[in-house]
Every structure is written in C-alpha cells, then in structure tokens.
C-alpha positions in Angstrom: 24.4 12.0 16.1 22.0 10.1 13.8 23.4 8.5 10.7 21.4 9.0 7.5 21.3 7.6 4.1 20.6 9.8 1.1 17.8 8.8 -1.1 17.1 10.3 -4.5 13.6 11.0 -6.0 12.0 13.1 -8.7 11.7 16.0 -6.2 15.4 15.8 -5.2 17.4 14.2 -2.5 16.5 13.7 1.2 18.2 12.2 4.2 16.5 9.2 5.7 17.6 7.7 9.0 20.0 4.9 8.2 18.1 2.2 10.1 14.7 3.2 8.9 12.5 0.7 7.2 10.9 3.4 5.1 12.1 5.6 2.3 11.9 9.2 1.0 8.3 8.9 -0.1 7.1 8.0 3.3 9.2 10.7 4.9 7.8 13.3 2.5 4.3 12.2 3.2 4.9 12.6 6.9 6.0 16.2 6.3 3.3 17.0 3.8 0.1 15.3 5.0 -1.9 16.2 8.1 -1.9 13.6 10.9 -4.8 13.4 13.3 -2.7 12.2 16.2 -4.7 9.0 16.5 -2.7 5.7 16.0 -3.7 2.8 13.9 -4.3 0.8 17.0 -7.6 2.7 17.2 -8.7 1.1 13.9 -8.2 -2.7 14.4 -10.6 -3.5 11.4 -8.4 -1.4 9.1 -5.2 -3.1 10.4 -6.7 -6.6 9.9 -7.9 -5.7 6.4 -4.5 -4.4 5.1 -3.0 -7.9 4.3 -6.2 -8.8 2.3 -6.0 -5.5 0.3 -2.3 -6.1 -0.4 -3.0 -9.6 -1.5 -5.8 -8.5 -3.8 -3.6 -5.8 -5.3 -0.8 -8.3 -6.0 -3.3 -10.7 -7.6 -4.9 -8.0 -9.7 -1.5 -6.8 -10.9 -1.0 -10.1 -12.7 -4.3 -10.0 -14.6 -4.7 -9.2 -18.2 -7.0 -6.3 -19.3 -9.6 -8.8 -20.4 -9.5 -10.6 -17.1 -9.7 -7.2 -15.2 -13.1 -6.5 -16.8 -14.3 -10.0 -15.9 -13.0 -9.8 -12.3 -14.6 -6.5 -11.3 -18.3 -7.3 -11.5 -20.6 -6.2 -8.7 -20.8 -9.8 -7.3 -17.0 -9.9 -6.9 -16.3 -7.8 -3.9 -15.5 -10.4 -1.3 -11.7 -10.5 -1.7 -8.9 -12.2 -3.6 -10.3 -15.7 -3.2 -13.5 -14.7 -5.0 -11.5 -12.9 -7.7 -9.4 -16.0 -8.3 -12.6 -18.1 -8.6 -14.2 -15.7 -11.0 -11.3 -15.5 -13.5 -10.1 -19.1 -13.2 
C-alpha cells in the first residue's frame, strides 16, 4: 500500500505519493499533457541549459521594471552573466 499526502490547489485536492519530490501541479501535468515517450536523456543540450535558464529567471525576478527594459536588448542574449554586466 502506497502512503500519500493530500495537497490542495485551486482545482481541488489530490493525493501525491508521500515520498515524492513533486507536488500536485506536476502530477496534474502528467495526467493532462501528452508525453512523447522519449526521456530527457535524449536531449543533453536541454538538460545542460536548464540551470542557466533557472539562474537567469532568478536574476531577472530581482530586477526593477526600468532595469528589465534595459536588460532585454537584442545584444543581451548570452545568459545571466551578460545580463548582470548590462544592468550593473
């Protein structure tokens, strides 16, 4: 018997396996979205880029609206280090 924890969201409650490192939104996505049957190990470039994308999102989340306009110029597409240099 699998132990579950109950998580609550805007669409109601759902049981998530107790030891899972994901929550109800991930579980709903698995139920709702089509999956191609191909694992992420087939896309190593994507896997390697995810930490950079997460770092850039974290950095951008701390910018003011004025800095956002400055940061997203066409020459600033190289990553968070370039963004930091542009708005610093």
